[in-house]
N, C-alpha and C positions, 0 to 999 in steps of 0.2 A: 238489042239484047241486054238485059239488065242482069248483073250480077246477083246470084241467090246464095243463100247459105245451105242449099241442099247438097248432100253427097253427090259426087259424081261417079261414073262407072270407068273413067279412065285409069290407067295403071298409075300407081303411085312409084316414086324413087324409094327402093328398099335399100336400107343402109346395109353395107356390107363390112364385116369385121375383119380387119387386116392384123394377123399377130405378127409382131416385131420381134423376131427371134434372135436374142443375144448369143454370143459366143458361150460355150460351156452348158447350152440348153439345147433342146430340141423340140419340135413340134410337127405333128402330121398335118395335112391339109384341112382336116376337119375339126382341128382343135382351136379352142378359143384362149387357151394360155400355153405357156412354155413349160417343159418340164427339166429339172436341173439334171445333167449328167452325173451319175454316181462316182465315186472315187475308183480309179483304175480305167476310167473313160474320158473321152473329151470330144468336143465339137466346135467347129467355126461358126460364125454368125450365120444365119440362115438356114441351118442343117435340119434335115429331116430325119436324123438319127445320131447317135452318139458312137463313137469307134472305140474299140478296146485298145488300150495301151499293150504294146508287145512286151515279152520278156525283155529285161534291160532298161525297162521305162516304168513310170508311175505318174498317177494325178491324183489330186484332191478332187472332191465333189465340186461340179461347177467349172472345171477347167477348159480352157480353150486349146489346150495343146498337152502332149504327153512330156514329161522331161526325162532326160537320159540320167542313169544312175551315174554317180561321179567315180572317180578312180578310188579304189579301196572298198567299194561297195558293189553289190549285184541285186538282180531279181531275177529269179528262174522262172517265175510265173508271169502270165499276161493278166490283164485287169488288176493291177496291183496299185496299193495307195502309198507304197515307199519302197525304199530299197533297204538291204541288210548290210551290215559290215561283214567283209571277209572274215574268217575266223584265224585264230593264231595258227602259224604254219601256211597260210595261204595269202595270195595277194591278188590284186587286180590293177592293171596299170592303165586301163583305158576306159572311156566312158561308154556307158551302155552295155555293161557287161551282163551277161545273164548266168555266169557262175564265176567262182574264183578258182585260180590255179594253185596246185601245191607249190611250195617253193622247192626249187631242184635241189638234188643232192648238194651237199657243201654249203646251202644257204638255209636261212631261217627267218623266221618273224614273230616278234614276242607280243604285238599288240594286235587287237582286232582291228580291221579297218585298214591294213598294210596296203601301200601302193606298189612298193618294191620289197624285195627280200634282202637281207644283209648277208654277206658273206663271212663265213665263220673265221677263216685265216686273217681277214682284215680287222674284224670286230673283236674277236676274242683272242686268237692266237693260232700261229700255224701249225699246231699239234692238233687242232680241234676240227671236227666236221659234224656234218649232220645228215641223217638220210633224208629223203624227199619227205615234204610236208611236215617238217619238224618245227616246233615252237623254241627251240634252242640248240646249240651245238652239244649233242648228248653222247658224242663219241669221239675217240682220238682215231687219227690217221694211222695207216699201216706204219710198223715199227714203233708204235707207242702204245702204252697201255695206260688203263684208267684206275687210279687209285680212288674208289668210290668213297662218298661222304659230301656234305654240303660244302660247296666251293664257290668262291666269287671271284670273278676276273674280269678287269675292265667294265665293271659296273653289271656284268651278267651273272646271273645265279646259274651254276652248272651242277651236273651230277658227280663230278669228281675233278679230279687233276690228273692231267696227261703227263706221263713220264716216258723218257726214252727207254727202250727195252734194254735190259742187260745183256752182256755176251753170253751166247749159248741158249738164247730163247728166240724161237721163230715166231713173228706176228706178221702173217702174211695178208691179213684181213682187217678192215676198220672195225671198230667196236669191241676190241680185246679188253676185259677187265682183269685184274691181279688174279683173281680166283679161277680164272679159264685159260690162264698162260700156259703154254706147253714148253717145258724145259726139254732141250735136247740131250 
């Protein structure tokens, strides 16, 4: 048998295109290329789909994993591209928070992104207090009244200055101001 240059009817080796799927991208079985995962989603190498980041997490486009929000920040929504700072009067001390908590009574936070709240009696003075979720120590404790006006104490701007009640005056609740004091 002599070789010929004539085509033959035998099957030829067909080339098979294999798609190399990197992390942060996805591809289905019939695709010839990879698609980048959008922000708020991620995938590992070889993935057939992107997974949504949960609340308390975020990612940028093409991410191989979702990142937890850092303390002082939160993200309430899934599929997010970033975290938000806690607002004043709130805090978040854990990673991966999906909400910020109000500072409790007697505590406050003055800056966005607080990890902890400050105690009024330690930071401002023993006569000062704050209702839940406060950005400053806005009230005086029981037995004290507030003389309203701009006032600064220990570097904090306050609504006024707290004074011990005079004799013959009943102040049984926090938050009393001079104008609402009841004389017995």
